[in-house]
C-alpha positions, 0 to 999 in steps of 0.5 A: 500500500502506498504511504501518502505521508513523509515520516519524520525521523526522530533521533532518540533522546540521550535521556528519558523523563517521566513522572519523577521529573519536573518540567518547565515550559516556556514559549508559544501557545504550542508550548501550552498545548503540550504542557497542558496535556502533560499537566492533565496527565499529572506530570510535574509541570509549570507552564509559562510563568510569564504567559505565552511568549513568542520571540527569543529575546522575550523568552530570554528576558523571562528566563533571566528573571526566573533565574534572579527572581527579582520582583517587579515594581509598579514602575514596570506597569503601564495603563492602557485601555482601562487595564494595567499591563506589563510589557514583559507579560502576556495579557492574562496578567493584565488587570484593572487594579495595579496592586493586584496585577503586580501581586499576581505577576510577582507571585507567579514569578516566585513560584516559577523561579522556585520551580526552575531551580528544581526542574529536570527539564526546560522545554522552550518553544520558539514562535517567531523571530519578529520582535517589537521594540519600544521606541522610547526605551529600546526594549523588546516587548513580549506583548504590545497590549494593543498600544498603537504600532507607531510606538514600536519598531518592528524587525526580524532577529538574525540568527546571531542575535537569537543565539546570543541572547539564548546562549547567555541566559542558558548559561545563567540557568545552568549556573543555578541548576547544573543538571537541567536538560533543555528541549527546543522546539519550533512552533508549527503555528503560522505567523501570517501577518507578513505572508507565507514567505516572511513566515518561512524566513522567520521559522528558518531563523528559529530553526538555525538558532536551535541547531546552533544552540544544540550543536554548541552546548552538546546533546547531553545538555540540550536536544531538539524535538521536530514538532515543526517538521512533523506538522509540515511533512507528516501532517501536510494537509489543511485538515490538520489545521484549525478553522483559522488555517494557522493553528494545528487542530486538536488532532494534529496536537495529539499526533505530535504529542504521541510522537513526543511522549514515545520519544521522551518517556520510558515504558513504565511512565507511558503505561501510567499515562495510558492508565490516567488517560482512561480515568480521564475518559471515564470522567467524560462518559455521559450515560443514557441513564444516570441511575442505572445499575450498570452506570453505578457499576461503571462508577465504582469500577472507576473508583477502584481503578483510581484506588489502585493507582493511588496505592501504586503511585502515592505522590500523584493527586487524584482527589478531583477524580475521586470527588467526581466519581463519588459525587456521581454515585451520591447523586444517583443514590438520591434519585 
């Protein structure tokens, strides 16, 4: 039978991860896709303490702040459109009250910094080489927060610039956490503002940046996972994009996740993740008759499965799942 896809060969990682390891995710929304899946499967994760970040300079800035844990001050905020914002953070941190906004930012900085110092893996997803530089300060911003474009200069980073900023901050990371391993990916999300050609040039900068860093630091310290290439080659069809034709569809994300997990995790951790996935699917089950004996048996079996998981893996928290199934049994008994 003819194979109508071009499989991407993924070299084995020189190391394995699993449920005992801590994973810090930084980068684009694709980072949140993969990080969110791992979080749902109860891996130890911290995802984007600064919110979604796209370019190498902003990623480096955020990572450097996580290293030092220097708190932000009110002077780091600005007011626009009825909200207080930080140019170093995603809009999810913006708020109507400056004190609350600052508190939220610094609390997240503190937890993220603490996590970085203990993390086993740092997963960085680069989204674009295009940056916005504030004209008054010369600083590259992580998010423009709908401030008028005239306030910024926009340009594409060179490979040299991208490598330099990431290399410097990664050295700082290894100073505080010598054992951390870094996994680079380039986001398959398209940045189409300037058209297909400019998007490809931007991605080329990021790909060359990752290659230079992996080559320079060595594969014992960092590695590259080809998420972008999987999307471009194995999933080369608009069926695998969301309705906006820019973001990968849920099917595509799941496909890439499957490749990622089989590359990074060992057999025991993969089996545990499959068992947790079954529990999650059981929670999504909607019966035709919620008071039937069959459904009650299904709920009780699910609780027994969780009980066995808790016994074998006491560090994992299944309190939400136990509460859900117990509540369903209770509700059925009352009817």
